[in-house]
C-alpha distance (Angstrom), angle and dihedral (degrees) to the residues before:
residue distance angle dihedral
L1 . . .
E2 3.78 . .
L3 3.80 92.9 .
A4 3.80 91.1 48.8
V5 3.82 93.0 49.4
N6 3.80 92.0 45.7
T7 3.82 90.7 51.0
I8 3.80 92.6 57.2
S9 3.79 98.0 32.7
G10 3.75 113.7 117.3
K11 3.76 127.4 89.1
W12 3.78 96.1 -104.7
K13 3.84 105.9 33.3
I14 3.77 97.4 90.8
P15 3.84 93.7 45.5
I16 3.81 89.2 48.3
I17 3.82 92.5 50.4
W18 3.83 88.8 47.6
Q19 3.82 92.5 51.2
I20 3.82 91.9 49.5
H21 3.77 89.2 48.8
K22 3.83 88.7 53.9
G23 3.79 90.4 53.1
M24 3.80 104.6 -93.7
K25 3.76 109.8 131.3
R26 3.80 110.6 161.2
P27 3.82 127.1 82.3
S28 3.82 91.1 -125.7
E29 3.83 88.9 58.5
F30 3.79 91.0 52.2
L31 3.81 90.6 50.7
R32 3.83 91.0 51.5
N33 3.80 96.5 43.6
I34 3.80 105.1 37.6
A35 3.77 108.0 68.3
K36 3.80 116.9 -126.3
V37 3.81 98.2 -4.2
D38 3.79 111.2 150.2
R39 3.82 118.2 -131.6
R40 3.82 92.2 -127.2
V41 3.79 93.9 48.5
L42 3.80 91.1 45.9
S43 3.77 90.7 52.9
Q44 3.79 91.9 49.3
Q45 3.79 94.6 48.1
L46 3.84 91.7 47.4
K47 3.83 89.1 52.6
E48 3.79 91.3 49.6
M49 3.81 92.4 49.1
E50 3.77 90.4 48.3
R51 3.82 90.3 49.7
D52 3.83 90.3 48.7
G53 3.81 92.4 52.3
L54 3.81 99.0 -110.5
L55 3.81 97.1 111.5
V56 3.80 139.1 31.1
K57 3.80 117.8 -147.2
E58 3.82 118.1 -147.8
V59 3.79 120.1 -167.7
F60 3.77 115.7 -161.2
N61 3.79 119.4 -147.0
E62 3.80 95.9 -123.9
L63 3.78 137.0 118.6
P64 2.93 110.4 -87.7
P65 3.80 92.5 28.4
R66 3.79 114.7 -114.3
V67 3.83 123.0 -149.0
E68 3.77 126.2 -167.6
Y69 3.79 132.4 -179.6
T70 3.78 127.0 -149.2
L71 3.79 131.8 -176.8
T72 3.78 120.1 -103.2
E73 3.78 120.3 -141.0
T74 3.82 87.1 -92.9
G75 3.81 89.3 53.1
R76 3.77 91.7 50.4
E77 3.82 89.5 50.8
L78 3.78 87.7 53.7
V79 3.81 91.4 53.2
A80 3.80 89.0 56.7
I81 3.78 89.6 52.1
L82 3.80 91.1 47.5
W83 3.83 89.4 53.3
Q84 3.81 88.5 55.1
L85 3.78 91.2 47.7
N86 3.80 89.5 49.8
E87 3.81 91.0 52.1
W88 3.79 90.5 48.4
G89 3.82 90.1 51.3
N90 3.80 91.3 49.5
R91 3.82 90.3 52.9
L92 3.81 90.1 50.2
A93 3.79 91.4 49.7
A94 3.79 91.8 48.5
G95 3.79 90.4 53.1
K96 3.79 93.2 58.2
């Protein structure tokens, strides 16, 4: 449990995963769609998620360079878990 929580800890990791799941793949899209995320923090969290096997970074040989992120199988498994967590949260909210 500790390893799992540490892998997704970080203020922006879950919103980033969610945005990639919804089809957004480029850092500029994350900056536009995740309120108040700092470019430096975004870059660091993307690197951590890539290191932890949640994302794959693809750099296109273009000018200007284009970078896109996609979910790995592990990242897609995490999305399924996040859906379950979302449903659990909705049930908690409905009970209040």
